[in-house]
N, C-alpha and C positions, 0 to 999 in steps of 0.2 A: 950382398952385405952393404954395398954403397947405397943401394936403393933404400934400405931400412934407415940408414943414417940420414938420408936426404928427407925421407918422410918424417922422421923424428924431428929434424931441425925445422921443417915446415910447420909441424904442429906446435913446437915451442914458440916459433915466431908468431903464429896466429894467436896463441894464448896471450903473449906479451902485447900484441896489438889490441886485443880486446880489453886488457887491463888498462893499457895506456888510454884508450878511448873513454873508458868508464871514468878514470880519474879526470880527464880533460872535461867531460860533460859535468862532473860534479863540481869542478872549479868554476865553470861558466854559470851554472845554476846558482851557486852561492853568490856570485857577483851580481846576477840579476835580482836575487832576493834582497840584497842590500839596497839596491837602487829603488825597488818597489816600497820598501819600508820608509825610505826617505820621502817618497812622494806622498804616502799615506800620512806621514807626520805633518808634512807641509799642508795637506788638505785639512787635516784636523785643526791645525792652528788657524787657518783661514775661516773654517766653520765656527770656531769659538769666537772669533772677532765679530763675524756677522751676527751670531746669536746675541752677543753683548749689545750690539748696535740695535738689533730689533727689540730687545728687551727695553733698552733705554727709550726708543721711540714709543713702544707700547705704554710704558709708564707715563710718558709725557701726554699721550692721547687720553689715557684713563683719567689723568688729573683734569684735563680739559673737559672731558665728558662728565665727570663728577660735578664740576662747576656748573656746566649747562643744566644738568639734571636738578641740582639744587635751586638754580634760578627759575626753571620751569615749575618746580614744585611750589616755590614761593608765590609765583604768579597765580597758579591754580588755587592756592590757599586764600590769596587775596580775593579772587573772584567768588569763591565759596562764601567767604565772609560777607561780601557785598550782597550776594543772593540771599543769604540768610537774613540780612538786615531788611531787604525789601519784603521778603515773605512775612517777617514779623510785623512790618508796617501794614501790609495788606490784611493780615489777620486781624489786626486791631481795627482797621477800617471796616472790615466785614462785620465784626462784632458790633461796632457802633451802628452800622446800617440795619443789622438784624434787630437791634433794639428799637430803632426808629420804626421798622416794619411792624414789630409786635405792638408798638404803641398805636400805630395807625389801625391795625386790625381791631384792637380793642375799641377804638373810637367808632369804626364802622359798625361793629356789633352793637354798640350802644345806639347808633343812629338808626340801624335797622329795627331794633326793638322799639324805638320811639315811633318810626314810621308805621309799624304794625299796629301799635296802639292807636295812632291817629286814624288809620284806615278802619279799624274796628269801630271807632267812635262815629266815623262818617257813614259807614254801612248801617249802623244802628240808627243814626239820624235819618238816613234815606228810608229805612223801613218804617220808622215812626211817622215820617212825612207822608209816605204812601198810605199808611193806615188812616192818618188824619184826613187826607184828601178823599179817600174812599168814604169816610164818614160824612164829610161835607157834601160830596157829589152824590152819595148813595149809589155808586157804581163800582164794580170791580175793575182792575186794570184791563182785562180782556174785553169787558163790555165797553169800556171807554175807547179802546183801540178800534173795535169794530165800528163804533159810532163815527169816529174820526175818518176811518177809511171809507165808510159808506157815504159820508158827507163830501169827501174829496172826490169820490167816483161820480156822484151826482153833479157836482159843481164843474168838474173838469173832464167829463166823459168824452165830449167831442175832441178836446185837445189830446187826451190819451189815445183815442181811436186814430186820430190823424197822425200822431207820432208813431204809433205801432204800425200803421199802414206804411208810413214813409220808411221806417226801419226795415220792414218786411220787403218792400219793393226794392230799396237800395241793396239789401243783402241778396235778394234773388237776382238782381241785375249783375252784381259783382260775381256771384257764383256761376251764373249762366254764362257770363263773358269768359270767365276762366275755363269753364268746362268746354265751351266752344273752341277756345284756343288750343286746348289739349287735343280734342278730337280732330280739329282741322290739321294740326301739326302731325298727328299720327297718320291720317289719311294721306297727306301730301308726301310724307317721308317714305311711305310704303310704295306708292305709285306702281302697283302691280296691275296686270291685265285683268279685266273683269268680264271678258267675253264668256258667254255661256258655253259649257262643255258638256255635250250630250254624247254618251258612248253609243256608237253605232252598233246595231245588231243586223245589219244588212251586208251580205257578202256578195261581191261582184264575181261573176263567172265569165270566162273567155267567150263562151258561146252557149246557145240554148241547147246544143247537143249534150252538154255536160249534165243537164238536168236528168236525162234519162239514165246516165251512169250513176248519178247520185241516188236516184230512186231504185235502180236495180231491177232484176227480174222479180216480178210479183211483189215489188216493194221491199225486197230482202235487204238491200243496202240501207235505205233510209230508216227502216225499223231497227236495224242493228245500231245505227248511229244514234237514234233517239233513245234507245235503251241504255247504251253506254254513257251518253252524255247527260241524260235527264232533261233534254229540252225538246221543244216542238219545232220541226223543220217545215216551213211553209214554202212549197214550190207551186207558184201560181203562174198566171199568164204574163206577168211583168217581165219584160225582156232584160236579160243580163243580170238579174239579181235573184238571190234566195234569201228569205227572211228567217231569222232564228228567233224563237219566242220562248221566254222562261222568266219567272219571277225572281230567279236567283241570278244576280249579275255575274258572279264567278262562273256559274255554269255557262252562261251566254258567251263569256270570253273564251272559256275552254273549247266550247263548240265552234266558235268562230275561228280560232287558231287551228283547230284540228281540220275543219272543213277547208280552210285555205291551204293547208299542207297536203291534204288529199287531192285537191285540184292541181297542185303543182306536180305531185307524184304521178297522178293519172290512173294508178292501179287502185280502184275502189272496190273493195270486197270486205265481208265481215271480219275476217282475221286481220286484214291490214288496218281496218277502222279501229279495232281495239288497241293496236300498237300505237297508231298515230294519236289517238285520244289520250293514252297514257303518257306519251311524250309531251303533248300539249298541256296536260295537268302539271307536269314537272316544270315546264317553261313558265306557266302562269304562277305557280308557287314561288319560283325563283324571282319573277317580277314583283310579286307581292312582298317578298322579304326585302328586295332591293329598294322598293318604293317606301316601305316603312322605315328602313334604316336611313334612307336619304332624307325623308321628312324630319326625322328626329335630329339628324346631324345639321340640317339646314336651319332648324329652329333653336339649336343649342340646348336641346332637352336630353339629358343623359341619365343613366342609372335606372332606366325603365327595364322591366323584365322583357327578355326576348319574345315571349309569347304575346305580350301587349304590343310590341313592335310589329309582330306578324299580323295580328288582328287589325292594327292600324293601317298596314299596307293594303288590306282588302278594300279600304275606302277609295282606293284609286279607281276601282271599277264601280263605284256607287255615285249616283247623282241625286240631287235634291233641288226641285224646281229648275232643272237644267244646269245647276251649278255642281261642278265636281267636288265631292265632299272632302277628299283629301286636300285638294288645293285650297278649298275654303278653310279647312282647319289650319293649314300652314299660314295662310294670310291672317287668320285670327290670332295665331300665336305671335306673329310679328307685331300686330297692332296692340295686343295685350301687353307685350314687353315694353312698348313705347309708352303706353299709358301708365303702367306701373312705375316706369322710371320718372315720369312727371310728378306723380302723386306720392312717391316714396314707399310704394308697396313692394312685396317680395317679387322680384322679376322672374326668378326661376319657377316659382309656384304658379304665377299668372300665365307664363308661356306654356308650362306643362299642362295646366288645366284647360287652356284653350285648345291645345293640340289634340287632346283625347276627349274633348267634350262630346263629340259625335261618334265615339267608338262603338256604341251600341247599334248604330245603323249598319255596321258591317254584318251583323247576325240577326237583325230584328225580324227578318223573314223566316228565321229558324227557331227563335226563342220568343215566348210570349212576354208581353209587357211593353212599356214605352221604351224608346231608345235610351232615355236618361236612366231608367231603372236598370236596363240591361247593361249599359256601360258602367254604372256604379258597381254592379255585381262582378263584372269582369275585372275591374281595377281592384276590388277587395280580394278577389280570388287570387290574383297574381301579385299580391303584396305591394300595391302602389301606396304612396304616402297618403295619410289621412287628409293632409292639407290640400293635396291635389284633388282628391275626391270631393272635398267641400267646395273647391273652386269650380269644378265642372258641373256639379249636380243642380245648380240654381239657374242655369242659362235659359231655361223656359219657365222659371218661377214655380216649378213643381215642389221645390224645397226652399225654406227661408234662407236668406243670405246669412252665412256664418263667418264671413271674412271679407275684407276689402277686395281680395283677389276674385272672389265669387262675383262681385258687382262688375269688376273689370272684364271678366270673361263674358258676362251677358252683354255689356256695352260693345265689346269687340265683335260678338256674334251679330248684333244689330247693324254695326257699321259694315261688316263684310257682306251681309245679306241684303243690305239696303242700297248698295252701290248701284248707280244706273247701269242697267244691262247685266247685272250679276245673276239675276234670276229671271227666267222667262215665264210668261203667263199668257194665255190666249186672250184675244181682244174681248171675247164674250165674257170670260170670267172677270176681266178688268172692268168692263162697263157694269157688270152685275154688282161687283164689289162697291163701286162708286155709288150706284143707286141705293144699295143697302145702307151705306153710311149716311147718306142724306135722309133716307126714310127713318132711320133710328133717331137722328137729331130732330126731325120734324115731328116725331111722335110725342114729344114732351110739351106740356102746357106752357104757354107764354112764348114759345118759339115762333118767330115771324117767318124766317126762311133760313136755309143753310146751304153751303156750297162745299163740295169735296174738291180740294186742290192738291197740287204736287203729287199727281199719280196716286191719290188716296192716302198720302202721308199726313195730310192736315185737313181738318173739317172746321170751317168758320161758321158759327151759329149766331144769328142776329135775333135778339129777344126784344119783346115789347117792354119799354121802360115803365109803363103804367102798371104792368102786371108783375114784373120781376125787379126786385131791389138789387142793390150791389151784393149784399150777403147771399141773396137767393141765386145770383149768377154763379157764385162759387159752387153751390150745391148742384145746380143744373150741369155744370161742366163735369163734376165728379160723377153724376148719375149717368151722363151720356157715355163717359169713358168706361164705366163699369158695364154698361149694357153692350157696348162694342166688344169689350173683352169677352163677355159671356156668350155672345151670339155669333160673332164672326171669327173666321180663321184667317190670319194674315201674317206675312213675314215682317219683322222689324217693329216699328213703333208708329202710332197715329197720334198726332197732336190735336187736341180739342181746344178751340179758341172761341169763347163766348164773348160777344160784343153787345154791350148795353149803351145805347146812345139816346140822350134826351135833347130835343131841340125846342126852343121857345122862339116864336116869331111874332113880332109886333110891327105895326105900320105907323109911321108918323105922317100926319096929313096937315 
């Protein structure tokens, strides 16, 4: 019973405590609410004062800005008025000038009309004067002109001839001097070796015992070698050498390389020969390609078809008068480039034309025709430029010159082929050529004597002055040159000099 009372009292005490806590919390919160409201009111009062202050400042600034804007607008308005005044004045001035111009134009038109009328009257008077003169002289204008010219020619013939001869000589001297300067400069700048290059077809062997191995049993090995390579192998009594003979320079070189490799290997038999020859052909083809590309790169000639480059490389194994044709072509290309630079021609065309000028010689033993015609067909077939073809086709004067570059290529060919030692010739042929040159010159009427000089590069002809006049001497020189061109074959150019000398001797006693 007492526990229940205690529990009841405890419950009542708890409820009272809760109620008292609630009322206390309510009173505290009401007190805080009153203080927050006071703070809010004070903040609002401060904000209103600041807003009034800001508004007053803004009104003051707006007034100032309005004043400034009005002032600026006034200034712009004044400037616009000034500009308008200037434009009005300029327009008035332009109107005045236009009026003056129109007036001048009218005056000019009137003067032009007057000049035309005067010119028409003058022309009419000239015609009437000419008609009157023709009536008086009984000659037309053309007839009178012919008579005057004929009279002047008769009267001043000697002066005219002397003047023409002087102009001709001076012009030739200047042109000859300039041409010599260009050619000498080109030759000196190149400064390449001109030693003759003859490709050897003789193969050295370590001992004469190897000749038996090369021949083989019953000639089996040498026959197989000749059949595969297409050359003739000459094994004679000359010690330490074997000679390879063939009209085809490429075949000779393939045979030479193959034979040297067989000698190194030592196993000489038909089956081995075929393998060695096949490898030698590959090596030679590689050399041909490399030499062609190297030549084109050295000369700065690009954009040629690879097949043209390949045929060009074959010239490495070709000689002409003992001169390596590929080296000759490279030298020509450099000389042609220098000359083209001096005379203002197309350098690329001149160098390319010189480089491929003898390309027909690479296959002239296989294809009918001159090497110029063969080379022209090769270049046309493989798409070479028409300008390059025109430049190369005239170097032996088989075709007319169609460009400046064609003349340059021919000059470069003569320079390269005429260098001392560039081309070899036997003493017998040398003496024979000199004798033929002098015989041709002596065969003409009026020639007293002649001498072949400078290794046959010049022929000096002395004529009898009582039989040959100055004008006839020109004809004799041309006739001798034509006969030499038609009857002799020679590299380069031959100069014909005709000398007519008259001597008068008297004695004072």
